[in-house]
N, C-alpha and C positions, 0 to 999 in steps of 0.2 A: 822777410829777412833774406838777405843775400849771403851766399857763402861761395868762396872760391878757394880751391886747393891748388897750391902753387908748388911745383917741384923745382929745386935748384940744382938737380943732377943734370949735367950737360948731356948725358946719354938719354934722358927722357924727352923724346920727341912728342909732338901732339898725338901721334898714332900710338906710341907706347903708353902714354897717359890715358888715352881713351880706352885702350884694351884693359888696362888695370882698373879703371873706373867701372867698366862693364863687368869684369870678373868679380869685383867686390860688391856690386850692387849700389855703388855710391850715386845718389841722385843729383849731387852738386856738380858744378863746373870744375874742370881741372885744366891747368895751363902750365906751360914751362915758365920758369922764372928767369932772373938775370942777376948780375952782380949788385945792382942798386938795391934789390930786395934783400940780398944777403947782408949788405952793409947796414941798411936802415933798421932791420930787425935783429941784427947781431946774431945771425944764424951760426951756430958753432958746430952743429952736426948735420948730417944729411937727413936725419929723422926729427928735426925740430918741428914742433907743432904749436901754433899760436891761435888763440881765439881773441878777436879784437871787438870790443864793445862799440856801442853807438857813438861814443865820443872819440873813438880811435885809439883807446887805451888797451894795452894787452891785458886781458882778463884771465887768460889761462895760458900756461906754457908747459909743453911736455917734450919728452925726448924720444927714446927708442921704444915707446909703447905702440902696440898695434891695436886699433879699435875698429869695430865694424860700424856699419851705418847706424845701428840702434844706439850704440854708445855715444856717437857724435850727435845724434838727435837730442839725447838727454843734455849734453853740454850746451847745445844751442838753445834749447828750451829754457834752460837756466839763465842764459844771457838775455833772452827776450823778456824775462820776468824782472830783470834789473831795472 
């Protein structure tokens, strides 16, 4: 399973995102986003989170919650079982 965390905050450079990734122990790839991503997924807040299933459908949407790597692993394990 591939996972990519995308930030749409213009202040989040690759370096800022890498430091955040390392500080939180996230094993997945992080990258800066763009306007197209914001429009396609209708991002309404800077803390929107989406899990997209194998068919490209949004399977989970969250807002201002903070989750650690273990919590996200559980989310993704559930998606893999679908």
